[in-house]
C-alpha positions in Angstrom: 89.8 74.8 56.8 88.1 76.2 59.9 84.5 77.3 60.2 84.1 81.1 60.6 80.8 82.4 62.0 79.2 85.0 59.7 78.9 88.5 61.2 76.9 90.8 59.1 78.1 93.9 60.9 81.9 93.1 60.8 82.5 95.2 57.7 80.5 98.1 59.2 82.5 98.0 62.4 85.8 97.9 60.5 84.7 100.9 58.5 83.7 102.8 61.7 87.1 102.0 63.3 88.9 103.3 60.2 86.8 106.5 60.2 87.4 107.0 63.9 91.2 106.4 63.4 91.2 109.0 60.6 89.6 111.7 62.8 91.3 111.0 66.1 94.8 110.4 64.7 97.4 113.1 64.5 98.5 114.6 61.2 102.2 113.9 60.5 104.5 116.8 60.9 107.4 117.8 58.8 110.9 117.7 60.4 111.6 121.3 59.4 111.8 123.8 62.3 109.0 125.9 60.8 106.6 123.0 60.7 107.3 122.0 64.3 106.9 125.6 65.5 103.5 126.0 63.8 102.1 122.8 65.2 99.1 123.3 67.5 98.5 121.4 70.7 96.1 121.4 73.5 97.1 120.6 77.1 95.1 117.9 78.8 92.7 119.2 81.5 90.8 117.5 84.4 87.9 119.4 86.0 86.3 118.0 89.2 84.3 119.2 92.2 83.7 118.4 95.8 81.5 119.9 98.4 83.6 123.0 98.8 85.2 123.8 95.5 85.7 123.1 91.8 89.3 122.2 90.7 90.9 122.5 87.3 94.1 120.7 86.7 96.0 121.2 83.4 99.2 119.4 82.3 101.8 121.8 81.0 105.0 119.7 80.9 108.2 121.4 80.1 106.8 124.9 80.4 107.8 127.7 82.7 105.4 129.9 84.6 106.0 132.8 82.2 104.9 130.7 79.2 101.2 130.7 80.0 98.5 132.9 81.5 95.2 132.3 83.3 92.1 134.6 83.3 88.5 134.6 84.4 86.0 136.8 82.7 82.1 136.6 82.5 82.2 133.2 84.2 84.6 131.7 81.7 88.1 130.6 82.7 90.7 130.8 80.0 94.2 129.2 79.9 96.5 130.3 77.0 100.1 130.1 76.3 102.8 128.7 74.0 105.3 125.9 74.3 108.4 126.7 72.2 110.4 124.1 70.3 114.0 124.6 71.3 116.5 123.2 68.8 119.6 122.4 70.8 122.2 122.7 68.1 122.2 123.4 64.3 123.9 120.0 63.8 121.0 118.1 65.6 119.2 115.9 63.1 115.9 114.8 64.6 114.6 111.4 63.5 111.3 111.7 65.2 109.4 114.6 66.9 106.3 113.4 68.7 105.9 116.1 71.4 103.6 118.9 70.4 104.6 122.6 70.3 102.9 125.9 69.6 100.3 128.1 71.1 97.2 127.0 72.8 94.0 128.4 74.2 91.5 126.4 76.4 88.3 128.0 77.8 85.7 126.6 80.1 82.4 128.0 81.2 82.1 128.0 85.0 78.8 127.1 86.6 76.9 129.8 88.5 77.7 127.9 91.8 81.4 129.0 91.6 82.9 132.2 92.8 85.9 133.5 90.9 86.8 135.6 93.9 89.0 133.6 96.3 90.3 131.4 93.4 93.9 130.1 93.9 96.3 128.7 91.4 99.5 126.7 91.9 102.0 125.4 89.3 104.1 122.5 90.4 105.9 119.7 88.5 104.3 120.7 85.1 100.7 120.7 86.5 98.7 123.8 87.0 96.0 123.4 89.7 93.3 126.1 89.9 90.9 125.9 92.9 87.7 127.9 92.8 85.4 128.0 95.9 81.7 127.4 95.6 79.3 130.2 96.7 78.0 129.8 100.2 74.4 129.8 99.1 74.9 126.7 96.8 76.7 124.5 99.3 74.8 121.5 100.6 73.1 122.0 104.0 71.2 119.8 106.4 67.7 121.0 107.5 66.1 119.4 110.5 62.3 119.0 110.3 60.3 118.7 113.6 56.8 117.4 113.8 54.3 117.0 116.6 55.5 114.1 118.9 57.4 112.4 116.1 61.1 112.0 115.8 62.8 114.8 113.8 63.8 114.1 110.2 66.9 115.4 108.6 66.8 116.4 104.9 70.1 116.9 103.0 69.8 119.5 100.4 72.2 119.6 97.5 73.4 122.0 94.9 71.3 123.0 91.8 72.9 120.2 89.7 72.6 117.5 92.3 70.0 114.7 92.2 66.9 114.7 94.3 67.3 115.6 98.0 67.6 112.5 100.2 65.5 112.1 103.4 66.9 110.4 106.5 64.8 109.3 109.4 
């Protein structure tokens, strides 16, 4: 018989893991065509920014360009579409269907630093990439400060959401 260290929170952690699994797990689907067609899904999206632009990348595997649309209105970018389940043959007997099908809508509020004008979108290899330029007035700039007889200092200013401005001597 081995000695087991008593952990008073072990049962609580186990309960939390079970509740998390319940809420993050997928609900089993039926194998009927109607059940598959009604299933909802949401494409995975990455949003990141650099000094010049904000980029949205959405994974839309197996979809054609005609299957989705992209719009920007009131500083909200919306991606909506539908991925159809295509049954190849009436004699096909599916044992497992794990890919998701159905209609989807994803909306994201854009920061005020972004201009929808000049936005570009490209769809390649199942990935939609939307690039939106930042407004000129919000891009980071360097300001040189001159003082009497002292060496000039350069201050880097950032965007509204950046951390405190840094000072370089």
